[in-house]
N, C-alpha and C positions, 0 to 999 in steps of 0.2 A: 132685078139682080141685086141691087143695093139693099133691098128689103130682106132678101134671103140671107145676105151676108150679115146684116145687123141682127137678124133673128138668131143665126148660128153663134155669133159672138155673145149674145145675151145668154144663150143656153150654156155655152162653155163657161162663162163667168158664174152662172148659177151652180153648175156642176162642181166647179172648183171651190165655190164657197161651201157646198155641202161636204166635199172631201176634207176641207180644212177644219170644218166643225167636227167631223168624225175623228180626225187625227187629234185635235185638242181634247175631245171627250175621252179618247183612249189614253192619252198621256195623263189626264187628270185622274182617271180610274186607276192607272198603274201607280201613280204617286200615292194615292189614298191607300191602295192595298199594301204598298211597301211600308208606309208609316204604321199601319196596323200590325204588320208582321214584326217590325222593330219593337213596338210596344209589347208584343206578346212574347218575345224571345226571353227576357229575364225570367218570366214566370215559368216558361217551359224548360229553360236550361238550369234553373236553380236546383242544386243538389240537396238532398236531405241531410240534415246535420247528423253526424255520427258521434257516438259517445267514445271518449278515450278508453283504450284498452289497458286495464290495470296491469296485466302481465307484461305488456310492452313497456309500460312506464317503469315498472320495477326492474326490468332488464336494463333499461337505459340508465337508471340510477346506479345499478351494480357496475355497469361499465364505467361510469364516471368515477365512482369510488375506487375501483380497482386501478383505474388509470392514474389517479392521484397517488395511490400506494406505490405503483411502479415508479413514478417520478421521484417520490420521496426516497424510495430504496436506492435508486440510481445515484441520488445526491449523497446519501450516506456512504455508499460503497466507494464513490469517487473520493470523498474525504478520507476514508480508511486507506485507500490505495496511495494517496499522497503521504499519509503518515507512515505507511509501510515502506515507501521509498526512502523517506528520511531516516527511518530506523535502520534499513538495510545499509545505507551509506555510513551511518554511525557505527554499526557493527563491523563493517569492512575496515573502517579506520582503526577500530580497536584491535582487529586481528592483525593489521599491518604493524601496529605498535608492538603487539605481543611478539611478532616475528623478529622485530629489531631487538627486543629485550632478550629473546632466545639466542640470537646470534652473539650478542654481547656476553651473555652468560657462558656460552660455549668458548668464546675466545678467552675469557677470564679463567675458565677451567683448564684450558690447554696451557696457558701461561703458568698457572699454579702447579700443574703436573710436571712441566719442564723444570721448574725450580725444585720440586721435591725429588725428581730423579737426579738432578745435578748435585744436590746436597747429600743424597743417599750414597752416591759414588764417593763424595768427599769424606763421608763418615767412615769409610773403610780405612782411612789413614789413621795412624796413632793419634790419640788425643794429646794435645800439648800438656806438659806437666805444669801443675800449679800448686802452690802451697794450700794445704787444707786448714785454713785459719778462719775464725769467725768473720773477719773482714771479707775474705774471699767468698764465703757462703752468702754474706749479706749482699755482696756485689752481684752474685749470680741470681739471687732472688730479685733484686732490682732490675736486672737485665731481662729476666723473664716477664716481670710485670710491664715494663716499658714496651717490650716487643709485642706482647699480647694486646695491650691497649692501642698501640700504633696500628696493628693489623685490624683490630675492630673498628677503628676510626676510618680505615680505608674500605670497610665493609667486606673484609676478607675473613673475619670471624664473626660468629653470631654473639649476641649478648650472653647466651647460655655458655658458649665456649669460653668467653672472657671470664665469666663467673667461676667456671671450673679452674681456669688458669690461675686466677688470683687466690682461689681457695686451695690450690694444689691438689685438685681431684682429677680423676680420669686420666692418669698417666702424666700429669704436669708435676715434675719434680724440680724444685728450685735448687737442689744440690748438684744437679748435673752441670757439666762444663757448658759454657755458652754455645760452643759449637754443636754439642749434642742437643741443647735446647732449641737451636735454630732448625735442626733437622725435624724435631718433633713439631715445632711451630709450622714449618712448611707442609708437613703431612696433614696437619689439622686444617690449614688453609685449603689444601687440595680437596679434602673431604667436604669442607664447607662450600667450596665452589661447585663441587659435583652436586651437592644437595640443592644449591641455588639453580643450577642448570635443570635438574629434574623438575623443580617447582615451576621454572619458566616454561618448560616443555608442556607441563600440564595446563598452565594458563593459555598457552598458544593453541592447544587442542580444543580447550573449552571455547576460546574466542572463535576458532574456525567453525565449530558446531553452531555457535550462535549466529555467525555471519551466514552460514548455509541455510539455517532455518529462516532467517530474516529475508534472504534472497528468494526463497521459495514462497514465502508469504507475499512478498512484493509482486512476484510473477502471477500468483494465483489471484490476488486482489485486482491487479490490472486487467486480467482477462474477465474477471467477474464484473468489473466496472464497465468494460466495453460491452458485454452482453446486456447489462442492466440499462446502459445508456441507449442501446439500440431498441430495447423493448419500450423504454420511456418515450423515445422519438416516435415509435409506431403508435403508441397510445395517444401522444399529443397530436398526431396527424389524423386521428379519428378512425384509424383502421380497426377492423373487428379483432377482438382478442378471443383466444380459444376458451371455451367454457367446458367444464367437466360436470355434467348434470346441472345442478343449480348453482355451482360455485366456480368462479374463474380460477384457472391454474396460475398461482402466484407464489413467490417465495414467502416463507413463513416469517413475518415480521412480528417479533414479540417485544415485550417490555425490556428484555435484556439486550436488545440490539445496540443502544447507545454505549453500554459498557463494553461490548465486544468491539465496537468501532474504536473506542479509546485505546484498545490494546490490540493492534492489528496483527501482532506476531502470533497470538493465541486465538485469533478469531476463527470460528468454525462457520463456513459460509453455507447458507441454505442452498439447495439445488433448485434452479429455475425450471419450471415445467416447459 
């Protein structure tokens, strides 16, 4: 019995040794196969080298160039918009100043008209009697000259009116009584104030037109700068830009662009595609 058990144990150990040898042999073969596969993978997975596509390269260069143009255009329009805003504010201030001058001219005319009406009513009264002597006429002439020069110094008479008064032209008669000369003087002042008011009104209208044009230019340039900045940001982000045939749709930037930007009021903006 002991011999049988010993024989069985030896056979079991022998069989186990064979199985262990088979397992080790299989593992070794598997490792060898895997190493060969790993060495063969680079050769089998290596892709063939492709030549660069000239058309794609040209398209990429066009995109880059037009993107730079968009960014440059956005910068120029932004500068022009800032200048237009400054110009619009300046034109508005000039218009407000012209309005104040117009109001002052109207008030001066109303005052001169009131004086002329008052003296015209007083002229209906009889002229005081005065001796018609050379001394009296010399006094009247001096009175006319002093009154005309005083009115001119107060900017109530123009230099041309003063010249006419001193030369006794255009109805200026030094032989009249001082009361009559005062009536003539006040009427001349009224006419001069009316001419000043008309001139101030023309200046105010011109200033308003300039302010309106400047404000429109400011609004237009701000909108153009906003659109150009959006397109430049799109180009900087690398987003595709629309192409028309072989040319990208862009604003026409010419050599005259800097001169247009320097004068934003008269700038004619190109339309963006």
